[in-house]
C-alpha positions in Angstrom: 192.6 -75.7 -70.4 194.0 -79.2 -70.5 197.1 -78.0 -72.3 198.5 -76.6 -69.2 198.7 -80.1 -67.8 201.8 -82.3 -68.1 201.6 -84.0 -71.5 203.0 -87.2 -69.9 200.0 -87.4 -67.5 197.8 -90.5 -68.0 194.3 -89.3 -69.1 190.9 -90.9 -69.1 187.6 -90.1 -70.8 184.4 -91.5 -72.1 184.9 -91.8 -75.9 181.2 -92.4 -76.7 178.2 -90.0 -76.1 177.3 -89.5 -72.4 173.9 -91.1 -72.7 172.3 -94.4 -71.8 173.1 -97.0 -74.5 173.8 -100.6 -75.1 177.6 -100.1 -74.8 180.1 -97.4 -73.9 183.8 -97.0 -74.6 186.2 -95.5 -72.0 189.7 -94.7 -73.1 192.8 -94.4 -71.0 196.1 -93.2 -72.5 199.6 -92.5 -71.1 202.6 -94.0 -69.5 200.8 -95.3 -66.5 197.7 -96.7 -68.2 198.8 -100.4 -68.0 199.6 -100.0 -64.3 196.2 -98.3 -63.6 194.3 -100.9 -65.7 196.1 -103.7 -63.9 194.8 -102.5 -60.5 191.3 -102.1 -61.9 191.3 -105.6 -63.5 193.4 -107.3 -60.7 195.4 -108.6 -63.6 199.1 -107.9 -64.5 199.2 -106.2 -67.9 202.9 -105.1 -67.7 204.1 -108.1 -69.8 201.8 -107.4 -72.7 203.8 -106.2 -75.7 201.3 -106.3 -78.6 197.7 -105.4 -79.2 195.5 -107.7 -77.1 191.8 -108.2 -76.4 190.6 -109.5 -73.0 187.2 -110.2 -71.5 187.4 -109.5 -67.8 185.9 -107.9 -64.7 186.6 -104.4 -63.4 186.9 -104.6 -59.6 185.7 -101.7 -57.4 186.6 -101.3 -53.7 183.9 -103.8 -52.6 182.5 -105.6 -55.6 182.7 -106.0 -59.4 181.7 -102.8 -61.3 181.2 -104.5 -64.7 182.2 -107.3 -67.0 184.0 -105.6 -69.9 185.9 -106.1 -73.1 189.4 -104.7 -72.6 191.4 -103.5 -75.7 195.1 -103.1 -75.0 197.4 -101.1 -77.4 201.1 -101.1 -76.9 203.0 -97.9 -77.8 203.6 -96.8 -80.5 200.9 -98.9 -82.2 197.9 -96.8 -80.9 196.0 -93.7 -81.9 197.9 -91.5 -79.5 201.2 -93.2 -79.9 201.2 -94.0 -76.2 200.2 -97.1 -74.3 196.4 -97.1 -74.5 193.6 -99.2 -72.8 190.0 -99.1 -73.8 187.1 -100.6 -71.9 183.9 -101.5 -73.7 181.4 -101.7 -70.9 177.6 -101.7 -70.6 176.2 -98.3 -71.5 174.9 -97.3 -68.1 176.1 -93.9 -67.1 176.4 -95.2 -63.5 178.8 -97.9 -64.7 180.7 -95.3 -66.8 181.1 -92.9 -64.0 182.3 -95.6 -61.6 185.0 -96.8 -64.1 186.2 -93.3 -64.8 186.3 -92.5 -61.1 188.2 -95.7 -60.3 190.8 -95.0 -63.0 191.2 -91.5 -61.6 191.6 -92.9 -58.1 194.5 -95.0 -59.4 196.3 -92.0 -61.0 194.6 -90.9 -64.2 193.2 -87.5 -64.7 190.1 -86.4 -66.7 191.0 -85.7 -70.4 189.8 -82.4 -71.9 188.3 -81.8 -75.3 190.7 -82.9 -78.1 193.5 -84.1 -75.8 193.7 -87.6 -77.3 193.9 -86.2 -80.8 196.4 -83.6 -79.6 198.7 -86.4 -78.3 198.3 -88.2 -81.6 199.4 -85.0 -83.4 202.4 -84.4 -81.1 203.5 -88.0 -81.6 203.3 -87.4 -85.3 200.7 -90.1 -85.8 198.6 -87.5 -87.7 199.2 -84.1 -89.1 197.0 -81.1 -88.4 194.9 -81.6 -91.5 194.1 -85.1 -90.4 193.4 -83.9 -86.9 190.8 -81.4 -88.2 189.3 -84.2 -90.3 188.5 -86.2 -87.2 186.0 -83.4 -86.2 184.7 -83.3 -89.8 184.0 -87.0 -89.8 182.0 -86.6 -86.6 180.1 -83.6 -87.8 179.3 -84.9 -91.3 175.6 -84.9 -92.1 175.8 -86.4 -95.6 177.5 -89.4 -97.0 179.5 -87.2 -99.4 180.8 -84.9 -96.5 181.8 -88.0 -94.6 183.7 -89.4 -97.6 185.5 -86.1 -98.1 186.5 -86.0 -94.4 187.7 -89.6 -94.5 190.0 -88.8 -97.4 191.6 -86.1 -95.3 191.8 -88.4 -92.3 193.6 -91.0 -94.4 196.2 -88.4 -95.4 195.1 -87.9 -99.1 194.5 -84.2 -98.6 197.9 -83.7 -97.1 199.5 -85.5 -100.0 197.7 -83.1 -102.3 199.3 -80.1 -100.6 202.9 -81.5 -100.1 204.1 -80.9 -103.7 203.4 -77.2 -103.3 205.2 -77.1 -100.0 208.2 -78.9 -101.6 208.4 -76.4 -104.4 208.6 -73.6 -101.9 211.3 -75.4 -100.0 213.3 -76.0 -103.2 213.1 -72.4 -104.2 214.3 -71.3 -100.8 217.2 -73.7 -101.1 218.2 -72.4 -104.5 218.1 -68.8 -103.3 220.3 -69.8 -100.4 222.8 -71.4 -102.8 222.8 -68.1 -104.7 223.8 -66.2 -101.5 226.3 -68.8 -100.3 228.0 -69.5 -103.6 227.5 -66.5 -105.8 230.2 -67.6 -108.2 228.1 -70.7 -109.1 224.8 -68.8 -109.4 223.2 -67.2 -112.5 223.1 -63.5 -113.0 220.6 -61.4 -111.1 218.5 -60.8 -114.2 218.3 -64.5 -115.2 217.5 -65.4 -111.5 214.6 -63.0 -111.6 213.2 -64.5 -114.8 213.6 -68.1 -113.4 212.0 -67.0 -110.2 208.9 -65.6 -112.0 208.5 -68.8 -113.9 208.7 -70.9 -110.8 206.3 -68.7 -109.0 203.8 -69.0 -111.9 204.1 -72.7 -111.6 203.3 -72.5 -107.9 200.4 -70.1 -108.6 198.8 -72.8 -110.8 199.1 -75.3 -108.0 197.7 -73.0 -105.3 194.8 -71.8 -107.6 193.8 -75.5 -108.2 194.0 -76.1 -104.4 191.8 -73.1 -103.6 189.3 -74.0 -106.3 189.0 -77.5 -105.0 188.8 -76.2 -101.4 185.8 -73.9 -102.1 184.0 -76.9 -103.7 185.0 -79.1 -100.8 183.7 -76.6 -98.3 180.3 -76.6 -100.1 180.2 -80.4 -99.9 181.2 -80.4 -96.3 179.3 -77.4 -94.9 176.4 -77.0 -97.4 175.1 -73.6 -98.6 172.6 -71.0 -97.5 170.0 -70.5 -100.2 167.6 -67.5 -99.9 164.3 -67.5 -101.8 163.4 -63.8 -102.5 160.9 -61.9 -104.4 157.9 -59.6 -104.0 154.8 -60.9 -102.1 152.6 -63.6 -103.6 155.0 -64.8 -106.3 155.1 -68.3 -104.8 158.3 -68.3 -102.6 156.6 -70.3 -99.8 155.1 -72.8 -102.3 158.5 -73.2 -103.9 160.1 -73.8 -100.4 157.4 -76.4 -99.7 158.0 -78.1 -103.1 161.7 -78.3 -102.5 161.3 -79.7 -99.0 158.4 -81.9 -100.2 156.4 -80.9 -97.1 154.1 -78.0 -96.0 156.7 -76.1 -94.0 155.6 -72.6 -94.9 152.0 -71.2 -94.7 150.7 -70.6 -98.2 147.6 -68.3 -98.8 146.5 -66.0 -101.7 147.0 -63.0 -99.3 150.1 -61.0 -100.1 152.5 -60.6 -97.2 151.6 -63.9 -95.4 155.3 -64.7 -94.8 156.5 -62.2 -92.2 159.6 -63.9 -91.0 162.4 -66.1 -92.4 161.2 -69.7 -92.7 163.9 -72.3 -92.8 164.2 -75.9 -94.1 167.0 -78.2 -95.2 167.4 -80.7 -98.0 170.1 -82.9 -99.5 170.4 -82.1 -103.2 172.5 -84.9 -104.7 175.0 -84.8 -101.9 175.0 -81.1 -101.1 173.1 -79.7 -98.1 170.9 -76.7 -99.0 169.7 -74.6 -96.1 166.6 -73.0 -97.7 165.5 -69.6 -96.3 162.0 -68.4 -97.4 161.9 -64.7 -96.9 159.1 -62.1 -96.5 158.0 -60.6 -99.8 159.9 -57.3 -100.5 157.7 -54.3 -101.2 156.8 -51.0 -99.6 154.5 -51.6 -96.6 152.8 -49.5 -93.9 152.5 -52.6 -91.7 155.1 -52.4 -89.0 155.5 -56.2 -88.6 155.7 -56.8 -92.3 158.3 -54.0 -92.6 160.5 -55.7 -90.0 160.2 -59.0 -92.0 161.2 -57.2 -95.1 164.3 -55.8 -93.4 165.2 -59.3 -92.2 164.7 -60.5 -95.8 167.4 -58.1 -97.0 169.7 -59.1 -94.2 169.2 -62.8 -95.2 170.1 -61.9 -98.8 173.4 -60.4 -97.8 174.4 -63.5 -95.8 173.2 -66.1 -98.4 175.6 -68.1 -100.5 173.0 -68.4 -103.3 170.0 -66.2 -104.0 167.0 -67.5 -105.9 165.0 -64.6 -107.2 161.4 -65.7 -107.7 159.3 -63.9 -110.3 155.7 -64.4 -111.2 155.5 -65.9 -114.7 151.8 -64.9 -114.9 152.5 -61.2 -114.7 154.8 -58.7 -116.3 157.9 -57.6 -114.4 157.2 -54.4 -112.4 159.2 -51.9 -110.4 159.3 -54.1 -107.3 160.8 -57.0 -109.3 163.4 -54.6 -110.8 164.3 -53.3 -107.4 164.9 -56.9 -106.1 166.9 -57.7 -109.2 169.1 -54.6 -108.7 169.5 -55.4 -105.0 170.7 -59.0 -105.7 172.8 -58.3 -108.8 176.2 -58.8 -107.0 175.2 -62.1 -105.4 175.5 -65.6 -106.9 171.9 -66.0 -108.0 169.3 -67.8 -110.1 166.3 -66.0 -111.6 163.2 -68.3 -111.6 159.8 -67.7 -113.1 157.2 -69.5 -111.0 153.6 -70.3 -112.0 154.6 -71.7 -115.4 151.3 -73.5 -115.5 149.5 -70.1 -116.0 152.3 -68.2 -117.6 151.5 -65.2 -119.8 155.1 -64.0 -119.7 156.9 -64.6 -123.0 160.3 -64.1 -121.4 162.9 -66.9 -121.9 164.3 -68.3 -118.7 164.0 -70.9 -116.0 160.4 -71.8 -115.5 158.8 -73.9 -112.6 155.4 -74.6 -111.2 155.8 -74.8 -107.4 152.1 -75.6 -106.9 152.5 -78.6 -109.2 155.9 -79.5 -107.8 157.4 -79.1 -111.2 160.8 -78.0 -110.0 163.3 -80.5 -111.4 164.8 -77.8 -113.8 165.5 -75.6 -110.8 167.2 -78.4 -108.9 169.5 -79.1 -111.8 170.3 -75.4 -112.2 171.2 -75.0 -108.5 173.7 -77.9 -108.8 175.1 -76.5 -112.0 175.4 -72.9 -110.5 177.3 -74.2 -107.5 179.9 -75.6 -109.9 180.1 -79.0 -108.4 180.7 -82.1 -110.5 180.8 -85.8 -109.6 184.6 -85.6 -109.8 184.6 -83.1 -106.9 183.0 -85.6 -104.5 185.9 -88.0 -105.1 188.7 -85.3 -104.9 190.4 -84.6 -101.5 190.5 -80.9 -100.6 191.4 -78.5 -97.9 187.9 -77.6 -96.9 187.7 -75.4 -93.8 188.1 -71.7 -93.3 191.5 -71.9 -91.6 193.0 -74.0 -94.4 191.4 -71.9 -97.2 192.6 -68.7 -95.5 196.2 -70.0 -95.4 196.0 -71.0 -99.1 194.8 -67.5 -99.9 197.7 -66.0 -97.9 200.2 -68.2 -99.7 198.7 -67.1 -103.0 198.9 -63.4 -102.0 202.5 -63.8 -101.0 203.4 -65.5 -104.3 201.8 -62.6 -106.2 203.9 -60.1 -104.3 207.0 -62.1 -105.0 206.2 -62.2 -108.7 205.6 -58.4 -108.7 208.8 -57.7 -106.9 210.8 -60.0 -109.1 209.4 -58.3 -112.3 210.5 -55.0 -110.9 214.0 -56.4 -110.3 213.9 -56.1 -106.5 217.0 -57.8 -105.1 216.6 -61.5 -104.4 217.6 -61.2 -100.8 214.6 -58.9 -100.1 212.2 -61.1 -102.0 213.4 -64.1 -99.9 211.7 -62.4 -96.9 208.3 -62.9 -98.5 209.2 -66.5 -99.5 210.1 -67.3 -95.9 206.8 -65.9 -94.8 205.0 -68.1 -97.3 206.9 -71.1 -96.1 205.8 -70.5 -92.6 202.1 -70.4 -93.8 202.7 -73.8 -95.5 204.1 -75.2 -92.3 201.2 -73.7 -90.3 198.7 -75.4 -92.6 199.9 -78.9 -91.8 200.9 -78.1 -88.3 204.7 -78.0 -88.5 205.1 -74.4 -87.5 206.6 -74.4 -84.0 205.3 -70.9 -83.4 201.7 -71.9 -84.1 199.5 -72.5 -80.9 197.5 -75.5 -82.2 196.0 -76.2 -78.7 194.0 -73.0 -78.8 193.2 -72.9 -82.5 192.2 -76.5 -83.2 191.9 -79.0 -80.4 189.8 -76.9 -78.0 186.9 -77.4 -80.5 187.0 -81.2 -80.1 184.6 -83.2 -77.9 185.9 -85.0 -74.8 187.1 -88.5 -75.7 188.7 -87.4 -79.0 
């Protein structure tokens, strides 16, 4: 791992994808980068004391490697906080490799995944939430996910969390005053009452953060949506209608779908990964039985289940079995074949064959609980961040319970210290937290 190297090494890497393209960007960062670049350009950069742009040649041992745009950033006004040089060269991988090799010849070493971002974090140019947002911006597949990641990258998400962190700090300070100057503190009983009130206030904050985070994660990562039902109710037709393409084979023969068929759509800014499953019923066919088992496994893993019923027929035992199997999942019950419906039941009706599915789209969006406001609200939106918020909430609930039972404040303060460590860990201020293993190893080279 790169993190065993000296953090003061000068590092180099290609910062754009390693493919043939019009242009490529090579980044060098570290104390020796100006010295290294001066040798490569045959131009003295040591006197440069501000951000500078040059157009010049990179000289190899025998001839010119390329004519490049050279961007020079003087510490601390750079992404990493160090001296940085970036070369914008022609996008031939031959040229890229020659430039990287030449910089390494003059003293740089190859950067590893996330090492530039790690240096920015250690230089306090960004916090850990912002660092994770860099990967989220790169991975974003929708405009809405990108905007959410950009809000985090700009520090808005951190600002959302800091008031809760401050309240925890203030409570710790007040308890310390109680220990150090007991003659100035309130009685134990009054302290417990005040403690509960302040914890309740923090629980409101953390619950709001958790709620926004789950919505943010949906916007960022999308949701898995399983289409389930007995054979021949129109699941595959519904999949095709949602995708607006003939992805799944549709025939009048029951049991046509024998494996999970997948497709993906963007529904008003939310990515839906649609999973059309084999019809669930009793079957003697070995292959169909395997497909049915996979259907049940898909249901368990789905974020949202759409149970498809046949509006032209009465609900039977197979339908009831599916409804029972999915009762604990977030689900929608949809009656398909509304164009030939004989079922007088009230509910959500669609006609997949006629692509009359707008009511379903609206209901999916409503069921996920996302509003237009959520797309413009910064949030802690990955599993690590949400997990830490949940741990903070759990710790606050324990403190509230202990305080209500009149447990001595000095014992309660142990839980409070643990919560505070979680808060520091969330933004990357906990010195005991190994960020190199947990975060930056997932980044691509060049970031």
